[in-house]
N, C-alpha and C positions, 0 to 999 in steps of 0.2 A: 388817844383817849379823849372822850368828849368831856367838856367841863360844863357845869350847869350855867345857863344864862338866865336873864331876867324872866323870860317866858316860862322856862322850866320851873322857876321858883313860884311864879304866879299859879301854874297848874297845881303844884304841891299845896299852895295856900288854899286853893279852891277845895281840894280834897280834905285838908285838915279842918276847914271851917264848915264842912257839910258836904252836900252833893256837889259833884262837878258841874260847872256851868259851861255850856257850849253856845248858847244863843243869847241874843240881847233880851228876848222876851222870856221871863222865867216860866211862863205857861208852856212854852215849847220844850224846855228842859224837863218839865214834869211829864209831859206827854211822851217824850223820848224815854224817860225812866220807866213809865208804865209799859210802853211797847217792848222795851228790853226785858222787863220782868215777865211779860206774856210770852215773849220768844223763848225765854229760859224754861218756862213751864211746858211749852209745846215741844221743845227739844227733849226734855226729860221724858215726857209722855211717849214720844216717838221711839226713843231708845228702849223704854220698858215694853212697849207694844211689840217692837221688833223681837225682843228677847222672848216674849211669850209665844209669838207666832213660830219662831224657830224651834223652841223647845217642844211645842205641841206637834209641829210637823215631824220633828225627829222621832218623837214617841208614837207617831201615827195615832194621835188622840182625836183631833178634830181639825177642821179647815175653816177657811173664811166664810163659807156658806153657813156653817154651824154658828159662827159668831153673829152673822147677820140675822139669823132666826132666833137668837137667844132672847128670852123675856125674863128679866130679873125679878126675883121675889121682893116682897115689901122691905125686908131687912136690907137687901142689897140696894134697893132704891134709896133708902134712908142714908146708907153709907155714901152712896154716890152724891146725894144732895149735900151732905156735910163736906165732902171733899171738894165739890164744886164751889160751895160758899167760901171755903178756906182759900181756894185758888183766886177767887174774885177779890177777896180781902187782900191777898198778897199783891195782886195787880193794881188795886186801887189804893194801896198803902200811901203813895205819894200825896194823893188828894186828901185822904183821911188825916194824915199828919198835918197838912196845911189847914184843914178845918179846925183841928184841935188847937193849933197854934193861934189861929184867928180868934177862937173863943176865949183864949187866955188873955188876950189884950183888951 
């Protein structure tokens, strides 16, 4: 059985006090967090897209060419814009939190 050492306690302390720290430069930690958030978004998107493509193909509804030629209506464009802005906000959360913190001081 492993017993916790000082390094393990330090890691737990980092997590308890906020975001984990991996680099000497806090900006690199923020960049890593942003990239990981973006990766998470891309993975979810790919999983959902795969599900849609498989369901459509199984039902013989449409194929990739139909998707390539699709032109969304205004309402769909507005929904896409809102979703894109929300995704950007999630990815940029680390920086917006930092700006808010700096404005409070």
